[in-house]
PAKE-853595 format. One record per residue (C-alpha): residue number from 1; residue in one letter; x, y, z. Coordinates in steps of 0.001 Angstrom, whole numbers. Last residue first. Example, Ala and Ser with C-alpha at 12.3 -4.5 7.8 and 13.67 -1.06 7.14 Angstrom:
// PAKE-853595
2,S,13670,-1060,7140;
1,A,12300,-4500,7800;
END
This chain:
// PAKE-853595
362,L,66382,89497,111507;
361,G,63544,90533,109202;
360,L,64621,87985,106590;
359,H,65317,90639,103961;
358,H,67120,92735,106591;
357,Q,69413,89808,107342;
356,L,70049,89344,103613;
355,T,70856,93025,103100;
354,H,73099,93162,106167;
353,G,75065,90198,104803;
352,I,75394,91757,101341;
351,V,76678,94992,102873;
350,E,79062,93021,105098;
349,G,80459,91148,102091;
348,L,81002,94501,100386;
347,R,82991,95628,103432;
346,V,85124,92488,103273;
345,P,86155,93337,99726;
344,V,85699,90166,97624;
343,A,89182,88792,97167;
342,N,91023,88418,93856;
341,G,93564,91144,94646;
340,I,94327,89809,98115;
339,L,94781,86146,97186;
338,R,96682,86924,93980;
337,G,98942,89495,95635;
336,L,99517,86932,98361;
335,T,100829,84344,95917;
334,H,102770,86783,93718;
333,F,104288,88744,96584;
332,S,105362,85616,98470;
331,V,105852,86070,102227;
330,K,107795,83037,103415;
329,S,106186,80919,106103;
328,D,107249,80541,109752;
327,S,104841,83149,111129;
326,S,101910,81669,109230;
325,V,100600,83468,106168;
324,F,97541,85608,105381;
323,Q,96619,86838,108844;
322,Y,93924,89500,109186;
321,N,95010,91856,111986;
320,D,94193,95087,110135;
319,P,90750,93774,109211;
318,F,90320,93229,105440;
317,T,88850,96312,103784;
316,Q,90354,95614,100303;
315,L,92311,98837,100950;
314,L,93509,97144,104139;
313,A,94682,94106,102163;
312,A,96593,96318,99708;
311,E,98191,98168,102618;
310,R,99221,94852,104141;
309,L,100757,93746,100823;
308,S,102751,96951,100688;
307,I,102028,99863,98393;
306,A,104681,100612,95806;
305,R,107703,102587,96908;
304,N,109059,106096,97396;
303,Q,106870,107080,100352;
302,A,104247,109828,100034;
301,P,101135,108604,98192;
300,H,102438,105013,97820;
299,G,102736,103971,94172;
298,F,100034,101592,92984;
297,R,98606,103648,90144;
296,G,99077,100756,87747;
295,N,101434,97834,87176;
294,G,104710,99778,87248;
293,Y,104822,100130,91047;
292,G,104209,96411,91580;
291,F,102406,95259,94754;
290,C,99034,95728,93056;
289,Q,99585,92838,90657;
288,T,96574,90753,91804;
287,T,94454,93878,91489;
286,I,93297,96630,93856;
285,T,91027,98950,91887;
284,P,92509,102420,92104;
283,A,92700,104044,95527;
282,L,90126,106666,96398;
281,A,91076,110212,97275;
280,D,92512,112071,100243;
279,W,95969,110520,100314;
278,E,96496,110345,96552;
277,M,97867,107228,94870;
276,R,101049,107375,92837;
275,G,101347,106397,89186;
274,Y,103757,104124,87302;
273,V,100862,103053,85082;
272,S,97941,105511,85112;
271,P,98628,107127,81736;
270,Y,97921,103967,79715;
269,T,96663,105249,76341;
268,K,99999,106927,75526;
267,G,101690,103538,75549;
266,S,99955,102373,72363;
265,M,101042,105549,70526;
264,K,104665,104807,71324;
263,T,106843,107127,73428;
262,H,105641,105573,76677;
261,C,106626,102093,75473;
260,E,110293,103148,75340;
259,A,110240,104003,79028;
258,L,110436,107626,80062;
257,L,112997,108617,82691;
256,E,115236,110649,80326;
255,S,112223,112722,79227;
254,P,111684,114326,82622;
253,W,108651,112855,84380;
252,D,105212,114457,84699;
251,R,103909,112439,81741;
250,W,104489,109399,83912;
249,T,101203,110291,85574;
248,G,99916,112425,88442;
247,G,97501,111616,91276;
246,P,100269,111962,93824;
245,K,103280,113318,91890;
244,S,105954,111099,90406;
243,A,109576,112254,90076;
242,R,110681,110302,93140;
241,I,108763,107351,91680;
240,R,110797,107536,88486;
239,R,114174,107824,90181;
238,L,113347,104766,92279;
237,N,112215,103049,89078;
236,L,115626,103652,87497;
235,E,117459,102449,90613;
234,S,115417,99262,90513;
233,L,112602,98899,93004;
232,S,112079,96202,95635;
231,S,108626,95076,96690;
230,A,107062,96435,99854;
229,K,106296,94444,103009;
228,H,103645,95131,105624;
227,L,102726,91436,105538;
226,P,105639,90665,107866;
225,D,104063,92829,110581;
224,N,106080,93872,113634;
223,A,109454,94008,111866;
222,D,107877,96105,109116;
221,S,109194,95168,105684;
220,S,111848,96205,103183;
219,G,112328,96159,99407;
218,A,111105,99707,98927;
217,A,111351,101559,102230;
216,I,108990,101390,105186;
215,P,106881,103956,107039;
214,A,104706,102570,109865;
213,L,101009,102376,109066;
212,S,98683,105193,110161;
211,G,97727,106492,106707;
210,I,96640,103112,105345;
209,Y,92832,103062,105593;
208,E,91808,106642,106326;
207,R,94585,108057,104160;
206,V,93464,106053,101121;
205,T,89976,107492,101452;
204,A,86518,106311,102500;
203,P,83458,108365,101641;
202,K,81580,109548,104732;
201,T,79173,108368,107431;
200,I,78369,104841,106318;
199,P,76124,103167,108901;
198,L,73794,101476,106381;
197,A,70392,102478,104994;
196,E,71928,105509,103253;
195,P,74205,103198,101263;
194,P,71219,101499,99598;
193,L,70290,97951,100669;
192,L,70633,95422,97872;
191,K,67284,94183,96607;
190,I,64852,91394,97483;
189,E,61285,90407,96667;
188,G,60114,87209,98358;
187,L,61156,83939,99973;
186,L,62843,82080,97117;
185,S,65579,84695,97165;
184,A,68227,86077,94841;
183,I,71182,88422,95160;
182,L,73495,89408,92335;
181,V,76404,91850,92591;
180,L,78479,92914,89588;
179,R,81504,94794,90811;
178,K,82947,98264,90342;
177,R,86071,99224,92271;
176,T,87313,102805,92366;
175,Q,88700,101975,95778;
174,P,88258,102970,99433;
173,V,85351,100565,100121;
172,G,82820,102561,102143;
171,Y,79561,101532,100500;
170,R,79538,104195,97785;
169,S,83164,103201,97094;
168,C,81935,99779,95929;
167,E,80295,101136,92787;
166,V,77799,98321,92252;
165,T,76866,96881,88864;
164,N,73387,95437,89228;
163,Y,71446,92349,90192;
162,W,68168,91649,91944;
161,L,66175,88471,91524;
160,H,63168,86699,93029;
159,Y,63771,83001,92455;
158,Q,61117,80855,90799;
157,D,63355,77952,89650;
156,Y,62723,79007,86044;
155,E,63736,82553,87012;
154,L,66989,81251,88454;
153,Q,67648,79179,85335;
152,N,67033,82167,83066;
151,L,69389,84284,85157;
150,F,72133,81654,84881;
149,N,71630,81409,81116;
148,R,71960,85183,80881;
147,F,75182,84957,82877;
146,V,76676,82307,80595;
145,K,75634,84358,77556;
144,H,77817,87298,78539;
143,N,76778,90913,78947;
142,I,76516,90867,82765;
141,L,79899,89142,83017;
140,Q,81625,92398,82098;
139,P,80723,93834,85534;
138,V,83228,91518,87284;
137,N,81792,89105,89828;
136,E,79795,88736,93029;
135,M,77127,86062,93549;
134,T,74503,85815,96264;
133,I,71865,83178,96759;
132,L,69097,82628,99306;
131,E,66548,79848,99921;
130,P,68954,77222,98634;
129,K,67573,75234,95687;
128,V,69917,72226,95953;
127,E,69863,70984,92342;
126,H,69214,74314,90599;
125,V,71646,76241,92785;
124,L,74278,73550,92330;
123,R,73951,73667,88560;
122,S,74043,77473,88464;
121,F,77367,77477,90345;
120,E,78604,74876,87858;
119,S,77506,77159,85006;
118,V,79512,80001,86537;
117,L,82464,77609,86787;
116,V,82108,76628,83116;
115,W,83008,80177,82158;
114,K,86445,79518,83627;
113,T,87053,76647,81198;
112,T,86236,79048,78352;
111,D,89615,80714,78680;
110,K,89426,82771,75517;
109,Q,92723,84571,75087;
108,G,92826,87515,72706;
107,S,95870,88982,74417;
106,K,94199,92323,75161;
105,R,90940,90787,76367;
104,S,92702,88211,78517;
103,Y,94966,90826,80066;
102,T,92087,93182,80853;
101,S,90293,90370,82657;
100,F,86965,89007,81425;
99,P,87982,85384,80897;
98,Q,89924,85572,84202;
97,C,86762,86085,86288;
96,P,86981,83365,88907;
95,A,83500,82485,90238;
94,C,82484,84606,93209;
93,G,80314,82709,95635;
92,A,77446,82433,98031;
91,L,74834,79753,98666;
90,L,72618,80764,101579;
89,K,70496,78095,103268;
88,L,67650,78535,105725;
87,E,66461,75514,107714;
86,S,70025,74332,108238;
85,N,70612,70596,108138;
84,D,74422,71007,108335;
83,F,74764,73144,105205;
82,L,77827,71114,104237;
81,D,75670,67970,103950;
80,L,73500,69722,101356;
79,L,76636,70454,99330;
78,K,77677,66807,99373;
77,K,74241,65697,98198;
76,S,74241,68325,95431;
75,S,77562,66988,94217;
74,I,80843,68876,94455;
73,Q,83495,67606,92027;
72,K,82909,70417,89518;
71,I,83482,72819,92405;
70,D,87123,71681,92523;
69,K,87945,70985,96134;
68,N,90119,72226,98991;
67,L,87458,72509,101706;
66,F,88091,75244,104270;
65,I,86134,75199,107529;
64,A,84258,78297,108714;
63,K,84999,80263,111882;
62,N,87105,82840,110072;
61,N,90587,84330,110423;
60,T,92827,81272,110648;
59,E,90559,79106,108489;
58,Y,90549,81326,105387;
57,P,94056,82726,105758;
56,Y,95617,79247,106035;
55,Q,93374,77453,103536;
54,C,93659,79848,100612;
53,E,97036,78553,99442;
52,P,95281,75250,98623;
51,D,93617,76839,95545;
50,I,90608,74783,94395;
49,D,88266,76669,96695;
48,I,85361,75817,98989;
47,G,84408,77681,102158;
46,F,82370,75892,104772;
45,T,80023,76536,107697;
44,V,79268,80240,107299;
43,N,76901,81321,110082;
42,I,75615,84807,109300;
41,G,76059,87246,112178;
40,T,76809,90413,110206;
39,K,80585,90106,110712;
38,E,80306,86502,109542;
37,L,79071,87676,106138;
36,G,81991,90092,105774;
35,C,84564,87478,106759;
34,T,83006,84930,104395;
33,L,83147,87420,101520;
32,G,86809,88238,102112;
31,G,87855,84667,102892;
30,A,91244,84057,101272;
29,G,89571,82509,98228;
28,C,85978,81407,98812;
27,F,85281,80044,95327;
26,L,82017,78728,96840;
25,D,80980,80091,100239;
24,V,78475,77927,102119;
23,A,75996,79801,104284;
22,T,73733,79076,107225;
21,L,70735,81137,108324;
20,K,69305,79677,111528;
19,Y,65564,79962,111850;
18,S,64229,80892,115265;
17,D,63958,84566,114245;
16,V,61293,83747,111673;
15,Q,58943,82137,114189;
14,K,58431,78382,114192;
13,Q,54988,76937,113495;
12,S,55900,76151,109879;
11,N,58195,73285,110849;
10,K,58386,72495,107132;
9,H,58380,75583,104908;
8,N,55170,77419,103989;
7,Q,55544,79509,107121;
6,L,58706,80987,105660;
5,C,56785,82472,102790;
4,N,54237,84094,105100;
3,I,57009,85554,107256;
2,I,58795,86981,104229;
1,M,55607,88555,102870;
END
């Protein structure tokens, strides 16, 4: 079916394997999705993001060029130019998901400006009609009107669709991370490859990904890797983490270590804050605040500190040599926590890349 569909394109005498699949990554961030796609041989020409902090990690570690632009300023003509006359185009992206974050839901905020970005993604798909599309986002998006409108537009434009909530750990990501993945094609039926179709031999664990890193103390860093840096802890929090068991909760602490919020009914519903990870289990979902011991189960399994930025990046399946800042730049926990926590896990990008290559028979 794929070959027959391709033969309806111009230059129909070419064979499938002579077509060059080229991608543009919208909302590219630090480059997690691009890195995964490139690992499977997909040519990513450009990554687009409004955050200028993304440029250094994106361009330093990937072949693609970073474009610091608001997607609302990208016209269909400009986007077509970025594809560099490719015969097969892949438009990829992960629109920011702040409207669906835990904080937004708890605070009652309704940041509708972020919803517009999904609509802008839909606009570019409709105007450019790339042969392939992939979008990754939070599972909550699946129940929102903006996503239903996007699906309706894709169906109107005659795309074959597959979308579902994916448990990333089934594909080798060492986190309890669930993400909405959508893939679409003008060329025929498509669906995400199952784990058994990929070289995944066993479930990933925290130990497998961060167990070999050099030990460091809270507030210190590794002289050989500035990203392997842990945030400081107060004396009270040092006492708390010493009393914390891997996989346990603050309920394991003696009463004098409890925070006031823990004694309130509202605090009793958040047992995973101030928690330690377990060596031979999955990490929690890596978030933008993962460098803080009190922000979730982000305590190191054995050392009395929160996980380092490098450990967070490794748990997001970035390569161990992925550079996020230049050697002469200051390591900012908040900036790099944002870039790492918001990234598409590289391994998930690889799974999507393998799926698209398999779909094309390449």
